[in-house]
C-alpha positions as CSV (number, residue, x, y, z in Angstrom):
1,M,1.7,-28.8,10.5
2,K,0.7,-27.3,13.8
3,L,0.8,-23.5,13.9
4,S,3.1,-23.7,16.8
5,K,5.6,-25.6,15.1
6,A,5.2,-23.6,12.1
7,N,5.8,-20.4,13.9
8,K,9.1,-21.7,15.5
9,I,10.4,-23.0,12.0
10,A,9.3,-19.7,10.1
11,G,11.4,-17.7,12.5
12,R,14.6,-19.3,11.4
13,I,13.9,-20.6,7.9
14,T,15.6,-18.9,4.8
15,N,14.1,-18.1,1.3
16,E,16.3,-21.0,-0.1
17,Q,15.0,-23.3,2.3
18,L,11.4,-22.2,1.5
19,A,12.1,-22.6,-2.2
20,T,13.2,-26.4,-1.4
21,M,10.1,-27.0,0.5
22,F,8.0,-25.7,-2.4
23,E,9.8,-28.0,-4.8
24,Y,9.2,-31.0,-2.7
25,A,5.6,-30.0,-2.2
26,K,5.2,-29.8,-6.0
27,K,6.6,-33.4,-6.3
28,E,4.9,-34.9,-3.4
29,I,1.5,-33.7,-3.3
30,E,-0.7,-36.1,-5.3
31,D,-4.3,-34.7,-4.7
32,W,-4.4,-31.0,-5.0
33,R,-8.1,-30.9,-4.1
34,D,-7.6,-31.9,-0.4
35,L,-8.5,-29.1,2.0
36,S,-5.8,-26.5,2.9
37,I,-4.5,-26.6,6.4
38,T,-4.6,-22.8,6.6
39,N,-7.8,-22.1,5.3
40,K,-10.5,-24.8,5.2
41,N,-12.5,-22.9,2.4
42,I,-9.9,-23.6,-0.2
43,T,-7.8,-26.6,-1.5
44,K,-4.2,-27.1,-1.5
45,G,-4.2,-25.9,-5.3
46,A,-5.5,-22.6,-4.3
47,A,-3.0,-22.4,-1.3
48,W,-0.2,-23.4,-3.9
49,N,-1.3,-20.6,-5.9
50,K,-1.1,-18.1,-2.9
51,Y,2.1,-19.2,-1.6
52,G,4.1,-21.3,-4.1
53,K,3.1,-20.1,-7.7
54,N,5.2,-16.8,-7.8
55,F,7.6,-17.5,-4.9
56,D,10.8,-15.4,-5.4
57,V,13.9,-16.2,-3.3
58,D,15.2,-12.7,-3.4
59,K,12.1,-11.0,-2.2
60,K,11.5,-10.3,1.7
61,Y,8.4,-12.0,2.8
62,S,6.4,-10.9,6.1
63,P,6.8,-13.4,9.1
64,G,2.8,-14.0,8.9
65,W,3.2,-14.9,5.3
66,K,6.0,-17.4,6.1
67,I,4.3,-18.8,9.0
68,E,1.2,-19.8,6.8
69,A,3.4,-20.9,4.0
70,V,5.3,-23.2,6.6
71,Q,2.1,-24.4,8.1
72,E,0.5,-25.3,4.7
73,F,3.6,-26.9,3.1
74,G,5.9,-27.6,6.0
75,D,5.3,-31.3,6.0
76,H,7.5,-31.2,2.8
77,L,10.4,-29.6,4.4
78,P,13.8,-31.6,4.5
79,G,14.2,-33.5,7.8
80,D,17.1,-31.6,9.2
81,I,14.9,-28.3,8.8
82,K,11.7,-29.9,10.0
83,R,13.2,-31.4,13.3
84,G,15.1,-28.0,14.5
85,N,17.6,-28.1,17.3
86,T,15.8,-27.9,20.4
87,K,16.8,-29.7,23.4
88,S,13.5,-31.5,23.9
89,Q,13.6,-32.9,20.4
90,T,17.1,-34.0,20.5
91,R,17.5,-35.6,23.9
92,D,17.1,-39.3,24.5
93,R,14.2,-40.3,26.4
94,D,14.0,-43.2,28.8
95,K,11.2,-45.6,28.3
96,P,8.3,-44.9,30.8
97,Y,8.0,-47.0,33.8
98,H,5.2,-49.8,33.5
99,E,3.9,-52.5,35.4
100,E,1.3,-55.0,34.6
101,P,-2.2,-54.4,36.2
102,V,-3.3,-56.5,39.1
103,F,-6.7,-57.4,38.9
């Protein structure tokens, strides 16, 4: 997930939603040897040990920690959380105007 999107989501996500994200990631990630998104020197397995291994719903986490956790595992968020509620994402867009090129 891109950092800008992770930043927006991390600002409004709850610890319960983070716990759900970690559960989905645990089930959906098949190759834990893939490179981490937040740090190219470690694998997803090492990133899991940093963020998901000892996650506690009752603990308060720093905004930076949440941003990195969402950036790493945010692709495993439920759809309603991942989409957000911004106007640009929810409004219908018209199809772009197109003409066949004249050669």
